[in-house]
Structure formats: C-alpha cells, structure tokens
C-alpha positions in Angstrom: 193.6 -13.0 10.7 196.1 -11.8 8.2 199.1 -13.9 9.9 196.6 -17.1 9.7 195.8 -16.0 5.7 199.6 -15.7 5.3 200.3 -19.0 6.8 197.7 -20.9 4.4 199.6 -18.8 1.5 203.0 -19.8 2.8 202.1 -23.6 3.1 200.3 -24.0 -0.6 203.6 -21.8 -2.1 206.1 -24.3 -0.3 203.8 -27.5 -0.7 204.3 -27.4 -4.4 208.5 -27.3 -3.7 208.1 -31.0 -2.1 210.0 -33.4 -3.9 206.6 -35.9 -3.6 204.7 -32.7 -5.2 207.1 -31.8 -8.2 206.9 -35.8 -9.0 202.9 -35.7 -9.0 202.6 -32.8 -11.3 205.0 -34.9 -13.5 202.9 -38.4 -13.4 199.5 -38.0 -12.1 195.9 -37.1 -12.4 193.6 -36.8 -9.4 193.2 -38.6 -6.0 191.1 -40.9 -4.7 190.1 -42.1 -0.8 191.8 -44.9 0.4 191.1 -44.4 3.9 193.6 -43.8 6.9 197.3 -45.2 6.0 200.4 -44.4 8.2 203.9 -43.9 5.9 206.3 -46.1 7.0 209.3 -45.0 4.0 209.3 -42.0 1.9 210.5 -41.8 -0.8 210.2 -45.8 -1.7 211.2 -48.1 -4.6 212.8 -45.4 -6.9 213.8 -48.1 -9.5 216.5 -47.3 -11.8 215.9 -43.8 -11.7 215.0 -40.9 -9.1 211.9 -39.9 -11.8 210.2 -43.5 -10.8 209.8 -43.3 -6.7 206.7 -43.3 -5.2 205.7 -40.4 -2.2 203.7 -39.8 0.4 202.8 -35.8 0.5 200.3 -33.4 1.6 199.2 -29.8 1.6 202.6 -29.4 3.8 204.7 -31.1 1.8 206.0 -34.6 1.7 205.2 -36.7 4.9 207.4 -38.1 7.4 207.6 -42.0 9.1 204.4 -42.0 11.1 202.3 -39.3 9.3 198.7 -40.1 8.4 197.9 -39.9 4.5 194.1 -40.9 3.4 194.2 -40.1 -0.8 196.3 -41.4 -2.8 197.0 -40.4 -6.6 196.1 -42.4 -9.4 198.1 -42.5 -12.4 197.7 -41.2 -16.1 195.6 -44.2 -17.0 193.1 -43.3 -13.5 194.1 -46.9 -12.1 194.5 -46.8 -8.1 197.7 -48.8 -7.1 198.3 -49.8 -3.9 200.0 -47.4 -1.5 203.5 -48.4 -1.6 204.7 -45.7 1.3 202.1 -46.4 3.6 200.3 -49.2 5.7 196.3 -49.5 6.7 195.8 -47.7 10.1 195.0 -50.0 13.1 192.1 -49.5 15.2 194.3 -48.5 18.1 195.8 -45.5 15.6 
C-alpha cells in the first residue's frame, strides 16, 4: 500500500515538471470535456517562440503520439479552441 501512495505522489510531482504542464500553468485556466481525442503531434504550432506551443499532457506528464486525451484547457478568457495536438477518436479506437 505504501508503494502505491509513493507512486501516486511521485506522478503528481513529476507531472508538474513536464513542458506541457509548465506552459499550462502560465497560460490557462480550467479544463473542459472535449471527448475522446488521439494525440497526433506534441507539441504543435510553436509560432514565433517556444512559449506559444500547444501541448497535450495529463497527470503523468506530456502525452505521446497515439495517447488519448479527454479534456482541453480553456484560455485566459474562458474560451475553448479546437484541440490542435489531437483528432477525435474513431468508433473502433
């Protein structure tokens, strides 16, 4: 039991260090349900500077291509854009 608790705590601490999580802490607010999406690129669209990248991440850190996401972060104005790092899941996924 103590190993499970330590693993959960470690996951939480490590996820705060991922590039996506660091970016999210500076640029967003809450999260909304967007349904099942499959990550195709991570990060994406780094515009003119690295602080403009879009990331797919979760509690375990940055997602890999092929991983699924279900939530998207709202921007500082409370708006939800189209997921840029993923596409909607198909019925067979």
